[in-house]
C-alpha positions in Angstrom: 61.8 36.4 -12.4 59.3 33.3 -12.1 60.5 30.2 -13.4 58.3 26.8 -13.4 59.4 23.3 -13.8 56.9 20.7 -14.8 57.3 17.0 -14.5 54.2 15.2 -13.3 55.6 11.7 -14.0 56.3 9.1 -11.6 57.9 9.8 -8.0 61.6 8.8 -9.5 61.1 10.8 -12.3 60.6 13.9 -10.0 63.4 13.0 -7.9 65.7 13.0 -11.0 64.6 16.6 -11.7 66.1 17.8 -8.7 69.5 18.5 -10.8 67.8 20.7 -13.4 66.0 22.4 -10.7 69.2 23.1 -8.7 70.8 24.2 -11.8 68.3 26.7 -13.0 68.2 28.3 -9.4 72.2 28.5 -9.6 71.7 30.4 -12.8 68.9 32.6 -11.5 69.4 32.9 -7.8 67.0 35.5 -7.4 64.2 33.8 -9.4 61.0 32.3 -7.9 61.1 28.6 -9.1 58.1 26.5 -8.8 57.8 22.8 -9.3 54.8 20.8 -10.8 54.5 17.2 -9.6 52.3 14.5 -9.7 49.3 14.2 -7.2 50.4 13.2 -3.8 54.2 14.1 -4.2 54.1 17.7 -3.4 54.8 17.2 0.5 58.2 15.6 -0.5 59.6 19.0 -1.9 57.9 21.5 0.4 61.3 22.0 2.2 63.5 21.9 -0.7 65.4 25.2 -0.7 65.6 25.8 -4.2 61.9 25.6 -4.6 59.1 28.4 -3.7 56.1 26.4 -4.1 55.0 23.1 -5.3 51.9 22.1 -7.2 50.5 18.6 -7.5 48.5 18.0 -10.5 46.3 14.5 -9.4 45.7 13.5 -13.2 44.4 10.4 -12.2 41.6 12.1 -9.5 40.3 15.5 -9.1 42.2 16.9 -12.0 41.2 14.5 -14.7 39.4 15.6 -17.8 39.2 18.3 -20.1 37.8 20.8 -17.9 40.2 20.4 -15.2 43.0 20.7 -17.5 41.4 23.9 -18.8 41.1 25.1 -15.4 44.5 24.3 -14.3 46.0 25.9 -17.6 44.2 29.4 -16.4 45.5 29.1 -13.0 49.0 28.5 -14.5 48.7 31.5 -17.0 47.8 33.8 -13.9 50.9 33.1 -12.0 52.9 35.0 -14.7 56.0 32.9 -15.6 59.1 34.3 -17.3 60.2 30.8 -18.1 58.4 27.5 -18.6 60.3 24.1 -18.4 58.6 21.0 -19.4 60.4 18.0 -18.3 57.7 15.6 -19.4 56.6 14.4 -22.8 52.9 14.0 -22.6 50.0 16.1 -24.6 48.8 17.7 -21.3 52.3 18.8 -20.4 52.5 20.5 -23.9 49.1 22.2 -23.3 50.4 23.6 -19.7 53.6 24.9 -21.4 51.6 26.6 -24.0 48.7 27.9 -21.6 51.4 29.4 -19.2 52.1 32.1 -21.6 55.3 32.2 -20.5 57.6 34.1 -23.0 60.5 31.5 -23.0 59.3 27.7 -23.0 61.7 24.7 -22.9 61.1 21.5 -23.8 61.8 18.2 -25.6 61.7 18.2 -29.5 59.9 14.6 -29.2 57.5 15.9 -26.9 53.6 16.4 -28.3 53.2 19.4 -30.3 56.8 20.6 -29.4 57.1 22.8 -32.5 54.1 25.0 -31.7 54.4 25.1 -28.1 58.3 25.6 -27.3 60.5 28.4 -28.1 63.3 26.4 -27.1 63.5 22.8 -28.2 66.1 20.2 -27.6 66.6 16.5 -28.5 65.9 14.1 -25.4 69.1 11.9 -26.9 67.5 9.1 -24.9 69.8 6.4 -26.2 72.9 8.2 -25.4 72.5 9.9 -22.2 71.3 9.0 -18.3 68.1 10.8 -17.1 69.7 13.5 -14.9 71.9 14.4 -18.3 69.0 14.3 -20.4 67.1 16.5 -18.2 69.9 19.2 -17.9 69.9 19.2 -21.4 66.7 21.4 -21.0 68.8 23.9 -18.9 71.4 24.0 -21.9 68.8 25.0 -24.1 68.1 28.1 -21.8 71.9 29.1 -22.5 72.6 28.4 -18.6 76.5 29.0 -18.5 78.7 26.1 -19.3 80.5 26.1 -15.7 77.0 25.4 -14.0 76.1 22.6 -16.5 79.6 20.8 -15.9 79.1 21.5 -12.1 79.2 18.0 -10.5 78.0 19.5 -7.1 74.5 20.4 -9.1 74.3 16.9 -10.5 73.1 15.2 -7.5 69.4 15.1 -6.4 70.1 16.5 -2.9 66.7 16.2 -1.3 65.9 18.1 1.9 63.1 16.7 4.0 60.9 18.8 6.3 61.8 18.4 10.1 58.3 16.6 10.8 59.4 14.0 8.6 62.7 13.2 10.1 61.0 12.9 13.6 58.3 10.8 12.6 61.1 8.4 11.2 63.0 8.4 14.4 59.9 7.5 16.1 59.1 4.6 13.8 62.5 3.3 13.8 62.9 3.7 17.7 61.9 0.0 18.6 65.0 -1.2 16.8 68.1 -2.1 18.9 70.4 1.0 18.5 73.6 -0.8 18.6 73.1 -2.9 15.3 73.2 -2.0 11.6 70.0 -1.7 9.8 68.8 -2.7 6.4 65.4 -1.9 4.8 63.8 -4.5 2.3 60.9 -3.4 0.0 59.5 -6.1 -2.1 57.0 -4.1 -3.9 56.8 -1.9 -7.2 54.1 -0.5 -9.4 54.8 -3.1 -12.0 54.7 -6.7 -11.2 57.7 -7.6 -13.3 59.9 -5.2 -11.5 59.5 -7.1 -8.3 62.2 -9.6 -7.3 60.5 -12.9 -5.9 59.2 -13.2 -2.3 61.4 -16.0 -1.4 64.4 -13.9 -2.3 63.6 -11.1 0.0 62.7 -13.6 2.7 66.1 -15.1 2.4 67.5 -11.7 2.7 65.4 -11.2 5.6 66.0 -14.4 7.5 70.0 -14.0 7.0 70.0 -10.5 8.3 67.9 -11.3 11.6 70.3 -14.4 12.0 73.5 -12.4 11.6 72.2 -9.6 14.3 71.3 -7.1 11.5 68.0 -5.1 12.1 65.7 -5.7 9.1 62.7 -3.1 8.2 60.1 -4.6 5.8 58.5 -1.7 3.8 55.4 -1.4 1.7 53.6 1.2 0.2 49.9 1.4 -0.3 48.5 -1.8 -2.3 51.8 -3.6 -1.4 51.0 -4.9 1.9 50.1 -8.3 0.6 53.4 -8.9 -1.0 55.1 -7.9 2.2 53.0 -10.3 4.2 54.2 -13.1 1.9 58.0 -12.2 2.4 57.4 -12.2 6.2 55.6 -15.5 6.2 58.2 -17.3 3.9 61.0 -15.8 6.4 59.4 -17.7 9.3 58.4 -14.6 11.2 55.3 -15.4 13.0 55.1 -12.7 15.9 57.5 -10.1 17.3 61.2 -11.1 16.6 64.1 -9.0 17.9 65.7 -6.6 15.3 62.7 -7.1 12.9 60.1 -4.1 12.3 57.4 -4.4 9.9 56.5 -1.1 8.5 54.4 -2.0 5.6 51.6 0.2 5.1 52.6 2.3 7.9 54.5 5.1 6.5 53.5 8.2 4.6 55.6 9.1 1.7 57.3 11.7 3.7 58.1 9.2 6.6 59.1 6.4 4.3 61.8 8.8 2.6 63.4 9.8 6.1 63.1 6.0 7.1 65.3 5.3 3.9 67.6 8.0 4.9 68.5 6.3 7.9 69.1 2.9 6.7 72.7 1.3 6.3 71.5 -0.6 3.3 68.4 -0.7 1.0 67.4 -3.9 -0.7 64.9 -2.7 -3.4 63.4 -3.3 -6.7 63.6 -0.7 -9.4 61.2 1.6 -8.1 60.5 5.3 -7.0 61.5 4.8 -3.4 64.8 3.5 -4.6 65.6 6.9 -5.9 64.6 8.5 -2.4 67.3 6.1 -0.9 70.4 6.7 -3.0 69.7 10.5 -3.3 70.1 10.5 0.3 73.3 8.4 0.1 71.9 5.4 1.6 73.7 2.5 0.2 71.5 0.8 -2.2 71.4 -3.1 -3.5 68.9 -2.7 -6.4 67.5 -5.7 -8.1 66.7 -5.0 -12.0 64.9 -7.5 -14.1 62.8 -6.1 -17.2 64.7 -2.8 -17.0 68.5 -2.3 -17.3 71.2 0.6 -16.4 71.3 1.8 -20.1 67.8 3.1 -19.7 69.3 5.8 -17.7 67.4 5.5 -14.3 69.9 3.3 -12.3 70.9 4.5 -8.7 74.4 6.5 -8.6 77.1 6.5 -6.3 79.7 4.1 -5.0 77.4 2.8 -2.5 75.1 1.7 -5.2 74.9 -1.6 -6.6 72.7 -2.9 -9.3 72.3 -6.7 -9.4 71.0 -8.3 -12.8 71.3 -11.4 -14.6 72.0 -11.9 -18.6 68.8 -12.8 -20.0 68.9 -12.0 -23.7 65.2 -10.8 -23.7 66.1 -8.1 -21.2 65.0 -5.0 -21.6 61.4 -5.7 -22.3 60.3 -2.0 -21.8 60.9 0.9 -20.0 58.7 0.5 -17.2 58.1 -3.2 -17.0 55.2 -5.2 -17.7 52.0 -7.0 -15.5 53.3 -10.2 -16.7 56.6 -11.4 -18.3 55.9 -11.0 -21.9 58.2 -14.4 -22.6 56.2 -16.5 -19.7 59.4 -17.4 -17.9 60.3 -14.4 -15.6 63.8 -15.5 -15.9 65.3 -11.8 -15.2 64.1 -11.9 -11.6 64.0 -15.7 -10.9 67.5 -16.1 -11.7 69.0 -13.4 -9.4 70.7 -15.5 -6.7 70.0 -14.8 -3.2 73.4 -15.7 -2.0 74.8 -12.8 -4.5 72.5 -10.3 -2.8 73.2 -11.0 0.6 76.8 -10.8 0.0 76.4 -7.4 -1.5 74.4 -6.5 1.7 77.2 -7.8 3.7 79.7 -5.8 1.9 77.6 -2.5 2.2 77.4 -2.8 6.0 81.1 -3.5 6.5 81.9 -0.5 4.5 79.7 1.7 6.3 77.8 4.9 5.1 79.8 7.1 3.0 78.3 11.0 3.9 
């Protein structure tokens, strides 16, 4: 049997799809299961034991346009899937489900052309469930045994990284004093309104170094300028013991492995946040335009969401380029002292593996 799971949404969405993948593999252990993800994410899942092959869809690059869509659909059909699971909601995703020619195709009733495309449809129940549970509804639609659907051990997005990522992360972190606890700070996010203030991150960075805690500054492509502002506001002009600036210096794989070695990760609501808590790294997450009720908050006893009671929250599923109200109070009113207190508590408690 051959199964395909399609989710070409953002990084965090792909991580949250792992419990669905693990459940499907437990239901059909002999099946080959392929995972289709957004362009650039495939290396992250190449060592995942439940996944046979990972395919990336570069829908903003080489796979953009109707010709590329048709070509990809033909390639998918040639792979001869028995079950196709669409965890996305776009028109392109629905087309790929149809193009797969799989005799069994499961998807959300809210998806584009769902009545024409899917043999098994289920309502997403967005206002009722968290995202992992929403995704597991697709397994339920395929009549996966109830015992597997209720197996909490399968509900964690257990991510397995390739050895080379672990080795690279160890090399990157090697300059830090090994006897100290280490926190990571990631001031960036795809959506500007999801970013806590640079002043807030700078406060945490300075307090960490003054307290004898290693601090690693992280930033993905395009976020380096934000990280530089944080560094400047923290008063770091040159080398400083316990400080490591990895902004713009990690691949997705090495970033994931670095996150897995931190004692706490101070982060905005972002894709890397999910890479951290999935590895059971303690997380101090700062939520502004989004709220936990949307279903994408970090899980586990060592994950904390810090937010403020601003009446206009949430203002959207993903955030905005600028605050719709013009005040940005949801982030400005997050107290740096409260954030630092949470970091201290996490460091004192230690990691719970």
